[in-house]
N, C-alpha and C positions, 0 to 999 in steps of 0.2 A: 782656615786661618782666621782668627779673630783679631781685630785691631782695637787697642786700648784707647788710642787718641785719633780717631778717623776724621781729622779736620782737613777735608779734601780741598777746601778753598785756600787754606794756608799752604798746603803742599803744592797746589797749582801755582800760587803766587810765588813761592820760593823757586819752583822750577822755571817759571817765566823769567824771573830775575837772573837766574843762573844762565839760561840760554841767551838772554840779551847781553849780559856782561861778557859771555864767552865769544859771542859774535863780534862785539866791539874789540875784544882782545885779538881775535884772528885778523880782523880788518887792519888794526894798527900794526900788528906783526907783519902782515903781508905788505903794507905800505912802506914800512921801514926797510924791508928786505926785498923790495920789488926788483932791485938791480942785482941781487944775489941769486944764486941758484938754491932754491928751497927744496929740501927733500920731503916731498909730500907724504911719503909712507911713514916716516918717523914723526912728522907733525901729526898725522892721523892717529898714530899709536898714543901720543901724548893726550890727544883729545879723548880717545876712548877710555884711557886710564882715568882721567879726571871725571868723565861722565859716569863711569862705573862707581867710583867711591862716593860721588855726590848722590847717586841713587841709593846706595847702601845707607848713607846718612839719613836720607828721607824715610827709608823703611824703618830704621831704628827709632826715628822721631815719632813715627806713627804707632809704635809699640806693638809689634807682631806677637800674637799669642798662639803657640802651636802646642797641641795636646792639652791635657788637663791634669790637675792634682787635687788632692783632698786636704782640707785644713780644718782643724778643730777650733771653734770659736766659743767664747763664754757669753752666755746670755745674762745680762745684768738688769737690775730693776731698782727703782726707788719708790717709796711710799711717801706721799706728801699731803699733809692736811693744810688747807688754807682756811684760816679763821678770820672772819670779817666782822668788824665792829659795826653794828647797826643802831647804835644809840642816836638820839636826836641831834647830837653835836655833829654827826656826819653829814647833816644837811647844810652846814655852814658853807658860805660861798667865798671864803678866803682863797680857795683853790677852785678855779673855774672848770665846769659850770657850778659844781659843788663837790665836796670831798667824796661823797659816795659815787656820784656819776663818774668822777675821774678814776676811782678805784675799779669800777666795773669795766671801764675802757681798757685800763692797763692789764687787768686780770685776763681778759679775753685774749690779749696778745701773749701774755706770759705762758698760759697753758699750752699754746701751740708749740712752744719750744720743748715740750716733754710728751711727745706722742706715745712713747713706749713705757711710760711710768704710770702708776696708779695715783690718782689725785682725788681727795675728798674735800667737802666743803662744810664748814661749821660756821653758824651765825650766832652772834651774841650781843648782849648789852649787860643788863644785870643778871641774866641767865643765858645759858648756852644751849643750842639745839643743833642736832645733826641734820643738815640740809641735804647732803648727798654723801653716802658712804664712799670708801675708796673704790674707784672705778677706772677702767681704761677708756670708757666711752666719753670722748670729748664733746660730742654733740649734746649729751645730757648735761654735762657741766656748763656748756655755753647757755643752755636754756635756764638753768638755775641762776647763773650769774646775771642774765638779763632780768630775772625777776626779783633781784635784791632790792629791798626798800626798808625804811625804818619802821614800817608798820608790821613787820613780820615778827617782832619780838617785843616783850614788855620793856618799857623805858622808864627805869627809876635809877639811872646811873649806869656806870660801866664797871664790870668786874673781869679783869684779865685772867683771873685764875680759872674761871669756868671753862672756856674753850681749851685751855692747856690741859686741864684735868680730863676733859672728855677725850681729847686726842690721845693722852697717855693711856687711858683705860682701853681704848680701841687697839692701840699698839700692844699692850700687855695681853689682851685676850685674843690676839690674832691666832687663828687655828693653823694657818699654813706654817709648815716647817721651813719654808724658804727663808734664807737670811737676806734681808734687804736693808738698804739705807733708809732711815726714817728721819723725817724732818717736818717742821711746822713753819708755815708762813703766817705770822701774826700781824694783822693790819688794823691799825687804830690810830686815833689822835693822842693816845697815851694817858688820857685822864682816867686814872684807875681809882675807883672808890671801894674796891674789894680788899681782901686780905693781902698781906705781904707776899711777894713772889719768891722768896728765898726757898721755902719748902718745896713748892712744885718745881722750881728750877733744879734743885738737887735731885729730885726723883727722875726728872727727864734726863738729866746728865748721867745718872746711874744706868739708865736704859739705853744710852747712846743716841738719844733724840736731840737734834740740833734745832734751835729756834732762830729763824731769820725774821726779825721784826721790821716792819715797814711803817714808819711814822708818816702821817698824812695831816697837813695843816701848816700854819705859819706862826711865827712869834708875834705878829701883829694881831692875830686872831680875828674873830668876826662874831656878830650876833647870830643866834640860832633861830632860823625861820620856823614858823608854824602857821600853816594856812596862808592867809594874807597878811599876817602880822609876825611878831617875834615872841619868843618865850621870855617871860618876865621872871626875874630872880625874886622869889618871895621875901628874901631877907632885906633887899635894898629897894625893891619896887622899880628897879631899872631893868632894861633889857639884859638878859643873861648873855655873857660872852664866853667863847671857848678858844683855847690856845693849844698849840702843839706842846705836849709834855713829853720830852724825849726820855727822861730819867727811867721810868719803869720799863720802857721798851729796850733801852740799852742794857738795863740790869739783867733782864731775862735772857737776852742774847748772849751776854757775857758769861752768865752762869752755865749755859749749855754749850759753850764753845761755838756759838753761832755768830751772826753779824747783824748790825743795825744799818738800815737804809732809810732813805727819806724821799718824800715827794713834797716839795714846797716851792715857794717862789725862787729860792736860792739853789735848790738841789732837785735833780731829776734822776734818781738812782735806780730805777727799775731795771735798767739794762745791767747794772752791777749785781743786782739781786739774781737775775737770770743766770749770769755768768758764775756766781758763787754756787748756785744749785747745780749747774752743769759740771762744776769741778768735783762735786761729791762723787765718791766711788760707789756705784750701785752694787749692792750685794749680788753675788753669783747665784742665780736661780736655776742654772742648768748649763749643759754644754751640748753642742751638736756638730756634726760633720757637714761641711759644705764643699761642693766641687768648684774649684776655681781654675781659670785658664792660666797657663804658664807663659809669662811674658819672656820672650827670647830676644829682646831688643839688643842685649849686650853683644851677642854674636855678630849681628850685622854692624854694630858700631865698631867692634874690634876689627872686622874685615875692612871696613872703610878706613880706619886709622892706619892699618898696614899698607893699604894701597896709596894713601896720601903720603906716607913716609917714603914709599918707593918712588913716588912722583918727585919728591924733593931731592932724593939722594942718587937716583940712577942717572948716569951721564948719557941721557938720550939726546943726541945732537939732531937738531932740526935744520941746521944750515951747513952746507958743504962749500968751503971756499975753493 
């Protein structure tokens, strides 16, 4: 016999409470009726009956599994590309310690929530690069995330089209015939200097790819560090400042039936992003038969209920006048 909920400490505690309360009951009963003639045999019958159905309740509570049965389960999977903006503006410190370091910390926690899904990593600024193809290996992903820095890509602005098109091409050229849920996590401060997102959004939507965009930054903005100084805007001669621009991120999420989330001083929505991805129905990639134990708690519970009803309705006299 296998127990589904073998919490022996709780069972022992409940048994101890039952014994203590029943001893108190017997003592009070005997004290009240010490001048009367108590029929011990019938009192003993009552005690045995109650003890028996209490034991049956405990067995039902522990979830006894007797025998086994087979069950068919569906194996589901998701393909998720994470696209991370590595433009110089991601070094801004309006989000501590800076935008990129905060993204790296949050990403390492996020991927732990999807151990059975394939995840890939794309890095971009003005150009996009495949940093890690879709993989189940979370250790490899963690290493790539640790190594993210703004020196990995050319920095002449940010083009949100690049990573989206790269992910789309990979999804379209996927050789596997398995039907999977496909999605992209687009992480950026939203300052898009590339083409309009309407065309790529329509193509992603046609393929059933949802974009979940994650805005990082604040409305107050910050200067952009470079070495020991800051980047100077050549047009004004003053330190360049970067601000969170939600509009393009919200646009691409809306066009692909995805959602927009944010990490700023006012919002910490990575948990909401994780929940949204978990709600996606993974495509069925196969089925398999597993052997499961058969929980028979109901029979013990039913027997206990029957005995408890007998205890209440049977006219067992314990005192003879």
